C-alpha positions in Angstrom: 0.0 0.0 0.0 2.6 2.6 1.0 4.8 1.7 -2.0 1.8 2.4 -4.3 1.3 5.8 -2.8 5.0 6.7 -3.0 5.0 5.6 -6.6 2.0 7.8 -7.5 3.2 10.8 -5.6 6.8 10.7 -6.8 6.0 9.5 -10.3 8.5 6.6 -9.9 7.6 3.2 -11.3 6.3 0.9 -8.6 8.9 -1.9 -9.0 11.7 0.7 -8.4 9.9 2.0 -5.4 9.3 -1.5 -4.0 13.0 -2.4 -4.4 14.1 0.9 -2.8 11.8 0.5 0.2 12.9 -3.1 0.8 16.5 -1.9 0.9 15.7 1.0 3.2 13.8 -1.3 5.6 16.8 -3.6 5.6 18.9 -0.6 6.9 20.8 0.2 3.8 22.0 3.8 3.5 21.0 6.2 0.7 24.6 6.4 -0.8 24.9 2.6 -0.7 21.5 2.1 -2.4 22.1 4.6 -5.2 25.7 3.4 -5.9 25.6 -0.3 -5.4 22.0 -1.4 -5.9 21.2 0.1 -9.2 19.8 -3.2 -10.5 17.2 -3.1 -7.6 16.3 0.6 -7.8 16.3 1.1 -11.5 19.3 3.4 -11.2 17.6 6.0 -8.9 20.0 8.7 -7.8 20.6 9.8 -4.2 18.0 12.6 -4.5 15.3 10.2 -5.7 16.2 7.6 -3.0 16.1 10.3 -0.4 12.7 11.4 -1.6 11.4 7.8 -1.3 12.9 7.5 2.2 11.4 10.8 3.4 7.9 10.0 2.1 8.1 6.5 3.5 8.9 7.9 6.9 6.0 10.4 6.7 3.5 7.8 5.5 4.7 5.3 8.2 4.1 8.0 10.9 0.7 8.8 9.4 -0.2 5.1 9.4 0.6 4.9 13.1 -1.3 8.1 13.8 -4.4 6.7 12.0 -4.3 3.6 14.1 -4.2 5.7 17.3 -7.0 7.9 16.1 -9.2 5.0 15.2 -8.6 3.4 18.5 -9.4 6.6 20.4 -12.7 7.1 18.6 -13.6 3.5 19.0 -13.0 3.7 22.8 -15.5 6.6 22.8 -18.1 4.3 21.1 -18.4 6.8 18.2 -16.6 5.1 15.4 -19.0 4.5 12.5 -18.2 2.4 9.5 -18.2 5.4 7.3 -15.8 7.3 9.5 -13.4 4.3 9.7 -13.5 4.0 5.9 -12.7 7.7 5.4 -9.8 7.7 7.9 -8.3 4.5 6.5 -8.6 5.8 2.9 -7.0 9.1 3.6 -3.2 9.6 3.2 -3.2 13.3 3.8 -2.2 14.2 7.3 -4.2 17.4 7.5 -7.3 15.7 6.3 -6.9 12.9 8.8 -6.6 15.4 11.6 -9.7 17.3 10.3 -11.7 14.0 10.5 -10.4 13.4 14.0 -11.1 16.9 15.3 -14.7 16.4 16.4 -13.6 13.4 18.5 -10.4 14.8 19.8 -10.1 15.3 23.6 -9.7 19.0 24.1 -9.4 21.8 26.6 -12.6 23.3 28.0 -14.0 25.5 25.2 -16.9 28.0 25.1 -18.9 25.3 23.4 -18.1 22.8 26.1 -19.1 25.2 28.8 -22.4 25.8 26.9 -23.0 22.0 26.7 -22.5 21.7 30.5 -25.2 24.4 30.9 -27.6 22.2 28.9 -27.7 24.3 25.8 -27.0 21.6 23.2 -30.7 21.0 22.4 -31.1 24.7 21.7 -28.1 24.5 19.3 -29.8 21.6 17.6 -32.9 23.8 17.1 -30.7 26.5 15.6 -29.2 24.0 13.2 -32.6 22.5 12.3 -33.7 25.9 11.0 -37.4 25.4 11.2 -38.4 26.8 14.6 -40.6 29.8 14.0 -39.8 31.7 17.2 -36.3 30.6 18.4 -36.2 33.3 21.1 -39.3 31.9 22.7 -37.8 28.4 22.6 -34.7 29.9 24.2 -36.7 30.9 27.2 -37.1 27.3 28.1 -33.3 27.1 28.7 -33.2 30.0 31.2 -31.7 28.9 34.5 -29.6 30.3 37.3 -26.5 29.6 35.1 -28.2 31.0 32.0 -30.0 34.1 33.2 -31.7 35.2 29.9 -32.8 33.9 26.5 -30.0 36.0 24.9 -27.5 34.1 27.1 -29.0 30.8 26.1 -28.8 31.8 22.4 -25.2 33.0 22.8 -24.2 29.7 24.3 -26.0 27.7 21.7 -24.3 29.7 19.0 -20.9 28.8 20.5 -21.8 25.2 20.0 -23.0 25.8 16.5 -19.8 27.7 15.7 -17.7 24.8 16.9 -19.6 22.4 14.8 -19.1 24.6 11.7 -15.4 24.9 12.5 -14.9 21.2 12.8 -16.5 20.4 9.4 -13.7 18.7 7.4 -14.9 19.9 4.1 -14.9 23.6 5.2 -11.4 23.2 6.8 -10.1 21.7 3.6 -11.4 24.5 1.5 -10.1 27.2 3.9 -6.7 25.5 4.0 -6.6 25.5 0.2 -7.7 29.2 0.1 -4.9 30.2 2.5 -2.2 28.3 0.6 -3.3 29.4 -2.9 -4.6 33.0 -2.3 -3.2 34.0 1.1 -0.7 36.9 1.4 1.9 36.8 4.1 2.0 40.2 5.8 4.7 41.4 8.2 4.2 44.7 10.0 6.4 46.4 12.5 5.1 46.4 16.1 4.2 49.8 17.5 7.3 51.6 18.9 9.7 48.9 17.7 11.1 50.7 14.6 14.5 51.6 16.1 15.0 48.5 18.1 14.2 46.3 15.2 16.1 48.2 12.5 17.7 44.9 11.2 14.2 43.8 10.2 13.5 47.1 8.3 13.0 45.2 5.0 10.0 43.5 6.6 8.3 46.5 8.3 5.5 46.5 5.7 6.1 43.4 3.6 3.5 41.5 1.7 4.3 38.3 -0.2 1.9 35.6 -1.6 2.1 32.4 0.4 2.7 30.3 -2.7 5.8 32.3 -3.7 7.3 33.3 -0.3 10.9 32.0 0.1 11.7 30.0 3.1 14.6 32.3 4.2 12.3 35.3 3.9 9.5 33.7 5.9 11.9 32.5 8.6 13.3 36.0 9.0 9.7 37.4 9.4 8.9 34.7 12.0 12.2 35.4 13.8 11.3 39.0 14.0 7.9 38.1 15.4 9.5 35.9 18.1 11.6 38.9 19.1 8.6 41.1 19.4 9.6 43.3 16.5 7.1 42.2 13.8 3.6 41.0 13.6 3.1 38.3 10.9 -0.2 37.2 9.5 -1.7 35.6 6.5 -4.3 37.8 4.8 -7.2 36.2 2.9 -10.7 37.3 1.7 -12.4 36.6 5.1 -15.8 37.7 3.9 -15.7 35.3 1.0 -14.7 32.4 3.2 -17.4 33.3 5.8 -20.0 33.4 3.0 -18.9 29.9 1.9 -19.4 28.6 5.4 -22.9 30.2 5.4 -23.8 28.5 2.1 -22.6 25.2 3.5 -24.9 25.3 6.6 -27.8 27.7 6.0 -30.7 26.4 4.1 -33.2 28.5 2.0 -36.0 29.7 4.2 -34.1 29.2 7.4 -35.9 30.6 10.4 -32.6 30.9 12.4 -30.5 32.6 9.6 -29.5 35.5 11.8 -27.9 33.4 14.5 -26.3 31.0 12.0 -24.8 33.8 10.0 -23.2 35.2 13.1 -22.0 31.7 14.1 -20.4 31.2 10.7 -18.4 34.5 11.1 -17.4 33.4 14.7 -16.4 30.0 13.4 -14.0 31.4 10.9 -12.5 34.3 12.9 -12.2 32.7 16.3 -11.8 29.0 15.6 -10.7 28.2 12.0 -8.5 31.1 11.1 -5.9 30.9 13.9 -5.2 27.2 13.4 -5.2 27.3 9.5 -3.0 30.4 9.6 -0.5 28.7 11.8 -0.5 25.6 9.6 0.0 27.7 6.5 3.0 29.6 8.0 4.5 26.3 9.2 4.1 24.7 5.7 5.1 27.6 3.6 
């Protein structure tokens, strides 16, 4: 299985990949394989053998990660046949983590706090989108911990925003948008102009993610670590938020107002920070 994936991704004939992988698993070094085992590898050079080794290592790690994820979800009693199939079929690390996200043990979030206050049924009503007077329904959830209907709707909206943010299709689309259309911006922190003079070239720098050089990005991130620069990835946020809305809001929705706000919150508070960090790490 791994050999087939390596062959497809590196565009190297399968027999050559199989021979190279066998030698690597036997402990042979890259120079040895490329120089003395040409008949096995089909004369792959050191660069090609190194690429096979690197991808083999990443896929082997991903294979182990998938086993751990499947075991964790199964222990929760939430592993469906469809989910197992999707995880087993995926060989993209980001996609696997997106599929795992709704089941991943996490720190206490606003949505978790809202669930503890009994607001998940109200979130379900928001998502169902056919309740004619949602504010009246929200009154049923008023308690000592949830003083008003507005508080109930705010908590339920936090749950909805988290659900939207954990949708693997949305996360995949946003990730693609950041990598293809994002602009890496570096700006000087207020009052740091003189202290950070060595980063002057980056005081107001803007470079497309897809073309930023590694040394330039590393310099920006180093400047941010030193408190001189603020680095971000700029995208068309409104267009992304509108895409999230189209994914979740149905025509004639009676709870559109709350779902539109939840979609904006899902992107700005939950999706953007993690995808932005991923994008900068991968650029």
